[in-house]
C-alpha positions in Angstrom: 91.4 136.6 75.3 95.7 136.1 76.5 96.3 136.4 80.2 99.3 139.4 80.4 101.4 136.6 81.5 100.4 135.1 78.1 101.2 138.3 76.4 104.7 138.3 78.1 105.5 135.3 77.0 104.3 135.4 73.6 106.4 138.6 72.2 109.8 137.2 73.9 109.7 139.6 76.0 111.2 138.7 80.2 108.2 138.7 81.9 108.2 141.5 85.5 111.0 139.8 88.0 109.2 138.7 91.0 108.5 140.5 93.5 111.0 138.5 96.3 110.6 141.4 99.0 110.2 139.4 101.8 111.5 140.7 104.9 111.7 138.5 108.1 108.4 140.9 109.7 106.1 140.1 106.5 107.2 135.9 107.8 106.1 136.6 111.2 103.2 138.2 110.3 102.0 135.3 107.8 99.5 133.6 109.1 100.6 129.7 109.0 96.5 128.8 107.8 93.5 129.8 107.5 90.6 127.7 107.7 86.9 129.0 107.1 84.7 130.5 109.9 83.5 128.0 112.4 85.2 125.1 110.7 85.8 121.7 112.5 89.4 123.8 113.2 88.5 126.4 115.9 86.7 125.6 119.0 86.1 122.5 121.4 87.0 120.2 118.1 90.0 122.4 117.3 90.9 121.5 120.9 89.9 117.5 121.1 91.9 117.1 117.5 95.4 118.4 119.1 94.8 116.5 122.8 94.2 113.3 120.1 97.3 113.8 117.9 99.5 114.7 121.4 97.5 111.4 123.1 99.2 109.7 119.8 102.3 111.2 119.7 102.9 110.3 124.0 101.5 106.8 122.7 104.8 106.2 120.0 101.6 105.5 118.1 103.2 107.5 114.3 106.6 105.0 114.9 103.4 102.0 115.1 102.3 103.8 111.8 105.7 104.3 109.9 106.3 100.3 110.5 103.3 99.6 109.3 104.0 101.5 105.8 107.4 99.9 105.7 104.8 96.7 104.7 103.3 98.5 102.1 104.1 96.7 98.1 105.3 98.4 95.2 102.6 99.6 92.7 104.3 99.3 89.8 107.9 98.8 87.9 110.5 100.7 87.7 111.9 99.0 84.5 113.0 102.7 81.9 114.5 104.0 85.2 116.3 100.8 85.4 117.2 100.3 81.5 121.1 100.4 81.4 121.0 104.2 79.4 119.3 105.5 82.0 121.5 103.8 85.0 123.7 107.4 85.2 120.8 109.7 85.4 119.8 107.7 88.7 121.7 109.5 92.1 120.7 106.6 93.6 120.2 103.2 92.6 117.8 101.8 94.7 115.1 105.2 94.4 113.3 105.0 90.6 110.0 106.4 89.9 107.7 104.0 89.0 106.6 103.8 84.9 103.2 105.3 84.9 103.7 108.2 87.3 107.3 109.6 85.9 107.7 112.7 84.1 108.4 112.0 80.9 110.1 114.4 78.9 109.7 115.5 75.0 108.2 113.6 72.1 109.7 110.3 72.6 109.2 110.8 76.5 112.5 111.2 77.5 113.7 109.5 81.3 114.5 111.9 84.7 114.0 110.7 87.8 111.3 112.7 88.6 107.8 111.6 89.3 104.2 112.9 89.5 102.6 113.1 93.0 99.0 114.4 93.0 97.1 114.9 96.0 93.3 115.1 96.3 92.8 118.0 98.9 89.0 118.8 98.7 87.2 119.5 95.4 90.8 120.0 94.2 93.9 117.9 93.2 97.2 119.4 94.5 100.0 118.5 91.7 103.8 118.3 92.7 106.6 117.2 90.4 108.7 115.3 93.5 112.0 114.6 91.8 115.5 114.4 92.9 118.5 116.9 93.0 119.8 117.0 89.8 123.2 115.6 88.6 125.6 116.9 86.6 124.1 115.3 83.2 120.7 116.3 84.4 120.9 119.7 85.1 119.3 120.4 81.5 116.8 117.6 81.5 115.4 119.3 84.8 115.0 122.7 83.2 113.3 120.8 80.0 111.5 119.3 83.1 110.3 122.7 84.7 110.0 124.5 80.9 107.4 121.8 79.7 105.6 121.1 83.6 105.5 125.3 83.2 106.4 124.4 86.8 106.4 128.4 87.9 108.0 127.5 92.1 110.9 124.4 92.5 111.2 123.6 96.1 114.8 123.1 97.4 115.0 121.7 100.4 118.5 120.2 100.2 121.9 122.4 100.0 124.2 121.4 97.5 126.8 120.4 99.7 126.0 118.6 103.1 128.4 117.2 105.9 130.8 118.2 102.5 128.9 115.7 100.2 127.6 116.5 97.2 123.8 116.3 97.5 122.6 118.5 94.4 124.7 120.0 91.5 124.3 123.7 92.0 122.3 123.6 88.4 121.2 127.8 88.7 123.1 130.9 87.9 124.6 132.8 91.3 125.1 135.7 89.4 122.9 137.8 86.9 126.0 139.0 84.6 126.5 134.8 83.8 123.5 133.2 82.5 123.9 129.0 82.8 123.1 127.6 78.8 121.9 123.8 78.4 122.2 121.9 75.2 121.6 125.6 73.6 117.8 124.7 74.0 117.3 126.3 77.8 119.0 130.2 78.8 118.4 130.4 83.0 119.3 133.9 84.3 119.6 135.1 87.7 116.7 138.2 88.1 117.3 139.0 92.1 117.7 136.8 95.0 117.6 137.3 98.9 118.5 135.0 101.6 116.4 134.8 104.9 117.3 133.3 108.2 116.0 129.7 107.2 115.5 130.2 103.1 116.8 131.7 99.6 114.5 133.0 97.7 115.6 133.6 93.8 114.1 135.1 90.5 114.9 133.5 87.1 114.4 133.9 83.9 114.1 130.4 81.7 114.2 131.5 78.1 113.6 129.1 75.6 116.3 130.1 73.0 115.0 128.1 69.9 111.5 130.2 70.0 112.6 132.6 72.1 109.7 132.7 74.6 110.4 134.2 78.7 108.7 132.6 81.8 109.6 133.6 85.4 110.3 130.4 87.9 110.9 131.2 91.4 113.3 129.5 93.6 112.7 128.8 97.3 115.8 127.0 98.7 115.2 126.2 102.3 118.9 126.3 104.2 118.5 124.9 107.3 117.5 120.9 107.5 119.6 118.7 108.3 119.5 115.7 105.6 118.0 113.0 107.2 116.7 114.5 110.3 114.6 117.2 111.1 114.3 120.8 112.7 113.8 121.2 116.3 110.4 123.1 115.8 108.2 122.7 113.0 107.5 127.1 112.3 110.4 127.5 109.9 109.3 124.9 107.6 105.2 126.0 108.4 106.5 129.6 106.9 108.3 128.1 103.9 105.1 126.3 102.8 103.0 129.7 102.8 105.7 131.1 100.4 105.6 128.7 98.2 102.0 129.3 98.2 102.7 133.2 97.8 104.5 132.6 94.4 102.5 129.5 93.0 99.7 130.6 90.7 100.1 127.8 88.8 101.5 124.0 87.5 103.4 121.1 89.5 105.0 121.9 92.1 108.7 120.9 91.8 109.7 119.9 94.9 113.5 118.3 95.4 116.1 117.2 98.3 118.8 114.8 97.0 116.9 111.9 96.3 113.3 113.0 96.7 111.7 111.1 98.5 112.4 112.1 102.5 112.3 115.8 103.1 110.4 116.4 99.8 107.8 114.0 101.4 107.3 116.0 104.5 107.3 118.9 102.2 104.9 117.8 100.3 102.3 116.1 103.4 103.0 119.7 105.4 101.8 121.4 102.5 98.5 119.6 101.5 97.8 119.3 105.1 97.7 122.7 105.4 95.2 122.9 102.1 93.0 120.3 103.7 92.8 122.0 106.6 91.7 125.5 105.2 89.4 123.9 102.7 87.9 122.4 106.1 88.7 118.6 105.1 89.7 116.3 107.7 93.5 114.9 107.3 94.9 111.2 108.0 98.7 111.0 107.8 99.2 107.7 106.7 96.2 107.3 104.5 98.5 110.3 103.2 101.9 108.7 102.6 100.2 106.4 101.6 99.0 108.3 98.8 102.2 109.7 98.2 104.4 106.1 98.1 101.4 104.0 95.5 103.2 107.1 93.3 106.8 107.0 94.1 108.8 104.8 96.3 109.5 105.3 100.0 108.0 109.2 100.1 109.0 110.3 104.0 112.0 108.3 104.4 112.7 107.8 107.9 110.8 107.3 111.1 111.8 110.1 112.2 110.5 112.4 109.8 107.5 110.2 109.4 107.4 111.5 113.6 108.2 115.0 112.4 105.1 115.1 110.4 102.7 114.5 113.5 105.2 117.4 114.6 104.1 120.2 112.0 100.4 118.9 111.8 100.6 120.0 115.7 101.9 123.1 115.5 99.7 123.9 112.5 96.2 123.4 114.5 98.5 125.2 117.5 98.6 128.5 115.8 94.5 128.4 115.5 94.2 128.6 118.9 
């Protein structure tokens, strides 16, 4: 029997707008992580794990792990990304998706600089799409990807302009009165928006103009994370991660910054770690980064970002005390 969402989609009527009413006090009260009662993330085992991570950070072990990760060899070729007709679709010449994990568009497998990233989390598998920030020439491809992959949530962890440089083309409408149309195929309308201290929430209506089918997409734009840098405290990012899960129901989560490897990689890692803790599973930061880099090169781009992953995990654990 079809769900209410499927009924709405097949009828061509816009689905109900996502509830974007989220107050700062809601965020303050939102638990960062909820492990099962009596899990290894409580009591003495929790304190022991916190001490272990603190000891590693004090001894600069994360820095040595990052250096070791830089020795990882490419797991595949990037031949499609290097083809002449695709070169202008890459924001950076040295950040390219592997052939075997790239997102393929349409029946012909057309190109976009985006990669499937799948991470085992207990008995589940978390599915992400790590993407570069769209360019003017790839904005239509980006919405095609969102549609074809049935993505419900876009997590944007960059500003469109930072330090006077364009980091991402504005691929979304700013006004509910002026929807954007791409290729006479996809129409994106702003249903509602809300600005919070560290991120903006936008509810979009995405319509296939050929079939009339309409879907809701939630756009969560983190606004206080410096390019190539890190946050002073992890708490805003941890709460942002929880909001992503609040809106996500199914399909891959599309995550992008500018290149789609640095801040994108940190966010995916933090979300996966929280998922592991909530399933009472152990986590290994180095192995998680290895898993991501096997699917997209350079994930968690800088030494500072890698150390920040440790800080995020430490704050996750400390929130349980």
